[in-house]
C-alpha positions as CSV (number, residue, x, y, z in Angstrom):
1,M,4.8,-22.9,5.4
2,S,7.8,-20.7,4.6
3,T,10.4,-21.4,2.0
4,A,14.1,-20.9,2.1
5,K,15.0,-17.2,2.2
6,K,16.4,-15.8,-1.0
7,E,19.3,-13.4,-0.8
8,Y,18.6,-10.1,-2.6
9,K,21.7,-8.0,-3.4
10,R,19.3,-5.2,-4.4
11,V,15.7,-5.2,-3.4
12,T,13.2,-4.1,-6.2
13,V,9.5,-3.8,-6.4
14,K,9.5,-7.2,-8.1
15,S,11.4,-8.6,-5.1
16,L,8.6,-7.7,-2.8
17,V,6.0,-9.4,-4.9
18,D,8.3,-12.5,-5.0
19,M,8.6,-12.4,-1.2
20,K,4.8,-12.5,-0.9
21,K,4.6,-15.3,-3.4
22,H,7.2,-17.4,-1.4
23,N,5.7,-16.5,2.0
24,E,8.7,-14.5,3.1
25,K,7.8,-11.6,5.4
26,I,9.0,-8.1,4.3
27,S,10.9,-5.8,6.7
28,M,10.5,-2.1,6.4
29,L,11.8,0.8,8.5
30,T,11.9,4.6,8.2
31,A,15.1,6.6,7.8
32,Y,15.6,10.3,7.1
33,D,19.3,10.9,7.1
34,Y,22.6,9.4,5.7
35,S,24.0,8.0,9.0
36,M,20.8,6.2,10.1
37,A,20.1,4.9,6.6
38,K,23.6,3.4,6.4
39,I,22.9,1.5,9.6
40,V,19.4,0.4,8.6
41,D,20.5,-0.7,5.1
42,S,23.5,-2.7,6.5
43,A,21.1,-4.6,8.8
44,N,19.4,-6.0,5.6
45,V,16.1,-4.2,6.0
46,D,14.2,-4.8,2.7
47,V,12.5,-1.4,2.4
48,I,13.5,2.0,3.7
49,L,10.6,4.5,3.9
50,V,11.6,8.2,3.8
51,G,8.4,9.0,5.6
52,D,6.6,12.2,6.1
53,S,6.9,11.2,9.7
54,A,10.1,13.2,9.5
55,S,7.7,16.1,10.2
56,N,7.2,14.6,13.7
57,V,10.5,13.0,14.7
58,M,13.0,15.3,12.8
59,A,11.2,18.6,12.9
60,G,9.0,18.3,16.0
61,H,5.7,19.1,14.4
62,E,2.5,17.6,15.9
63,T,1.4,16.2,12.6
64,T,2.8,15.2,9.2
65,L,1.1,18.0,7.4
66,P,3.7,20.8,7.6
67,I,6.6,19.0,5.8
68,T,7.2,20.3,2.3
69,L,8.1,18.6,-0.9
70,D,11.5,20.3,-0.9
71,Q,12.2,19.0,2.6
72,M,11.1,15.4,1.6
73,I,13.5,15.5,-1.3
74,Y,16.3,16.7,1.0
75,H,15.7,13.8,3.4
76,A,15.4,11.3,0.5
77,T,18.6,12.5,-1.1
78,S,20.5,12.0,2.2
79,V,19.1,8.4,2.5
80,I,19.8,7.4,-1.1
81,R,23.5,8.3,-0.7
82,A,23.7,5.6,2.1
83,V,21.7,2.8,0.6
84,E,23.2,-0.2,-1.3
85,R,20.6,-2.9,-0.9
86,A,17.1,-1.7,0.3
87,L,14.3,-0.4,-1.9
88,V,13.8,3.3,-1.0
89,V,10.2,4.6,-1.0
90,V,9.5,8.3,-0.4
91,D,6.2,9.8,0.9
92,I,4.7,12.5,-1.3
93,P,3.8,15.0,1.3
94,F,0.4,16.5,2.0
95,G,-0.8,19.1,-0.5
96,S,1.5,17.8,-3.3
97,Y,-0.9,15.3,-4.9
98,Q,-4.4,15.4,-3.6
99,S,-6.1,18.1,-5.6
100,D,-4.5,17.8,-9.0
101,P,-3.2,14.7,-10.8
102,K,-0.8,16.9,-12.8
103,E,0.6,18.3,-9.7
104,A,0.9,14.8,-8.3
105,L,2.9,13.7,-11.3
106,R,5.2,16.8,-11.0
107,S,5.8,16.0,-7.4
108,A,6.6,12.3,-8.0
109,I,8.9,13.2,-10.9
110,R,10.8,15.8,-8.7
111,I,11.3,13.2,-6.0
112,M,12.6,10.5,-8.4
113,K,14.8,12.9,-10.4
114,E,16.2,15.0,-7.6
115,S,16.7,12.3,-4.9
116,G,17.2,9.1,-6.9
117,A,14.5,7.3,-5.0
118,H,13.1,4.0,-6.2
119,A,9.3,4.6,-5.6
120,V,6.8,6.9,-4.0
121,K,4.0,6.4,-1.5
122,L,0.5,8.1,-1.5
123,E,-2.3,7.9,1.1
124,G,-5.8,7.1,0.0
125,G,-7.9,5.0,-2.3
126,I,-10.5,6.0,-4.9
127,E,-10.1,9.6,-3.9
128,I,-6.6,9.7,-5.4
129,K,-7.2,7.3,-8.3
130,E,-6.4,9.7,-11.1
131,S,-3.1,10.8,-9.4
132,V,-2.0,7.2,-9.0
133,K,-2.9,6.4,-12.6
134,K,-0.9,9.4,-13.8
135,I,2.2,8.6,-11.8
136,L,2.1,4.9,-12.7
137,K,1.7,5.8,-16.4
138,A,5.0,7.8,-16.2
139,G,6.7,4.6,-15.0
140,I,7.1,5.6,-11.4
141,P,6.4,2.7,-8.9
142,V,3.7,3.5,-6.3
143,M,3.1,2.1,-2.9
144,G,-0.4,2.7,-1.5
145,H,-1.5,3.5,2.1
146,L,-4.9,2.7,3.6
147,G,-6.5,2.6,7.0
148,L,-5.3,5.4,9.3
149,T,-3.8,7.9,6.9
150,P,-2.0,10.6,9.0
151,Q,-2.3,13.2,6.3
152,S,-6.1,13.1,6.9
153,I,-5.8,13.4,10.7
154,Y,-8.0,16.5,10.9
155,K,-10.7,14.7,8.9
156,F,-10.6,11.7,11.3
157,G,-10.0,13.8,14.4
158,T,-8.2,11.0,16.2
159,Y,-5.4,8.4,15.7
160,T,-7.6,5.5,16.9
161,V,-8.1,2.2,14.9
162,R,-9.8,2.6,11.5
163,A,-12.2,0.4,9.6
164,K,-13.8,-1.3,12.7
165,E,-17.2,-0.7,11.2
166,E,-18.4,-2.8,8.3
167,E,-18.9,0.2,5.9
168,E,-15.4,1.5,6.3
169,A,-14.0,-2.0,6.2
170,E,-15.7,-2.7,2.9
171,K,-14.4,0.6,1.4
172,L,-10.9,-0.2,2.5
173,M,-11.2,-3.6,0.8
174,E,-12.5,-2.0,-2.4
175,D,-9.7,0.6,-2.3
176,A,-7.1,-2.1,-1.8
177,K,-8.4,-4.0,-4.9
178,L,-8.5,-0.7,-6.8
179,L,-4.9,0.1,-6.0
180,E,-3.8,-3.4,-7.0
181,K,-5.7,-3.1,-10.3
182,L,-4.2,0.3,-11.0
183,G,-0.7,-1.2,-10.7
184,C,0.5,-0.3,-7.2
185,F,3.3,-2.7,-6.1
186,S,2.4,-2.7,-2.4
187,I,0.0,-1.2,0.2
188,V,0.6,0.0,3.7
189,L,-2.2,-0.9,6.1
190,E,-2.1,1.3,9.2
191,K,-3.9,0.7,12.5
192,I,-6.8,-1.5,11.3
193,P,-8.2,-4.8,12.9
194,A,-5.9,-7.8,12.4
195,A,-8.8,-9.8,10.9
196,L,-9.3,-7.1,8.2
197,T,-5.5,-7.1,7.4
198,K,-5.7,-10.9,6.9
199,K,-8.7,-10.6,4.6
200,V,-7.1,-7.9,2.5
201,S,-3.8,-9.7,2.3
202,E,-5.4,-12.9,1.1
203,S,-7.6,-11.0,-1.4
204,I,-4.8,-9.2,-3.4
205,S,-1.7,-10.4,-5.1
206,I,0.5,-7.5,-4.1
207,P,2.1,-7.3,-0.6
208,T,0.6,-5.6,2.4
209,I,2.8,-3.8,4.9
210,G,1.3,-3.5,8.3
211,I,1.8,-0.9,11.1
212,G,-0.7,-1.6,13.8
213,G,-2.4,-4.0,11.5
214,G,-1.5,-7.3,13.1
215,K,0.6,-10.3,12.1
216,H,-1.3,-11.3,8.9
217,A,0.3,-8.5,6.8
218,D,2.9,-9.6,4.3
219,G,5.4,-7.3,6.0
220,Q,5.8,-4.8,8.9
221,V,7.0,-1.2,9.2
222,L,7.9,0.9,12.2
223,V,9.4,4.4,12.6
224,I,13.1,3.8,13.4
225,H,13.0,6.4,16.3
226,D,10.2,4.4,17.9
227,L,11.9,1.0,17.5
228,L,15.1,2.3,19.0
229,G,13.4,4.1,21.9
230,M,14.6,7.5,20.9
231,T,11.1,8.7,21.4
232,H,9.5,8.0,24.7
233,E,6.1,9.7,24.7
234,F,4.6,7.5,21.9
235,N,3.4,4.2,23.3
236,P,0.8,2.5,21.0
237,R,0.0,-1.1,21.5
238,F,1.6,-2.1,18.2
239,L,5.0,-0.7,19.0
240,R,7.8,-3.0,20.2
241,R,10.8,-1.1,21.4
242,Y,14.1,-3.0,20.8
243,M,16.2,-0.5,22.7
244,N,15.8,2.5,25.1
245,L,18.1,5.0,23.4
246,Y,16.3,7.9,25.0
247,E,17.7,7.0,28.4
248,E,21.0,5.5,27.2
249,M,21.8,8.6,25.1
250,G,20.7,10.9,27.9
251,S,22.9,9.1,30.3
252,A,25.9,9.2,28.0
253,I,25.5,12.9,27.3
254,S,25.1,13.6,31.0
255,Q,28.3,11.7,31.7
256,Y,30.1,13.8,29.0
257,V,28.9,17.0,30.6
258,Q,30.1,15.9,34.0
259,D,33.5,14.8,32.6
260,V,34.0,18.2,31.0
261,K,33.0,20.1,34.1
262,N,35.3,17.9,36.2
263,R,38.2,18.4,33.8
264,D,38.3,14.7,33.2
265,F,37.8,15.1,29.4
266,P,40.0,15.3,27.6
267,N,42.7,13.4,29.5
268,D,46.4,13.3,28.7
269,E,45.9,10.4,26.2
270,E,43.1,12.3,24.4
271,Q,45.2,15.3,23.3
272,Y,48.0,15.9,20.9
């Protein structure tokens, strides 16, 4: 049974834990630039993720791997300038934390100092234990990410559902408990069976954020370009499109081109 929704003037990592405690679902969306972040924040989204998915939707890469730390900081800085309420979490990109905990700490510090972000997100469990510990010890909040981890796409070889087999499901559960024990404030669970999401969410005290993980997560996240229908090739089962901006924007731009060609724009009232 849900309780009355509390108004948060500024969402913090503690706010998210309180939301789980009071059975209030957490809303999370991506944003990568000032204008979009302004809109998302004004709609009272709880968490804005400056995701490495910027590599896909902003730069046109096939995977999240090419985006650099400098580019992530650029996007994060743009978002932070727009945000007044939401908690802003920034992905540490591929190659900036996996091999060396000291490098992981340096990357996290750069993100926090140069962008003004509120937290960082890392993919993986026990494999990145030392990196997570080092970042947390420095006082930087960490969000975990388990299940389908896009930075490991070439290891998986596919974007299909993860942890369907018992062995992988057990490891995911162990990793979730480890991340909680280390001190992470939340964990993204991507593209795993709904029953496993329910089991994990009920087994840990920190909130889970699902993307393709079903309704039992403590919150949900989508890529803003997918939610608004700005992308049209990407059609996973978990995606609900709330608009079809690809067609609407295309139609508006086509009309503009036609008006210019026909000398209808600008008209007498649209000039000085």
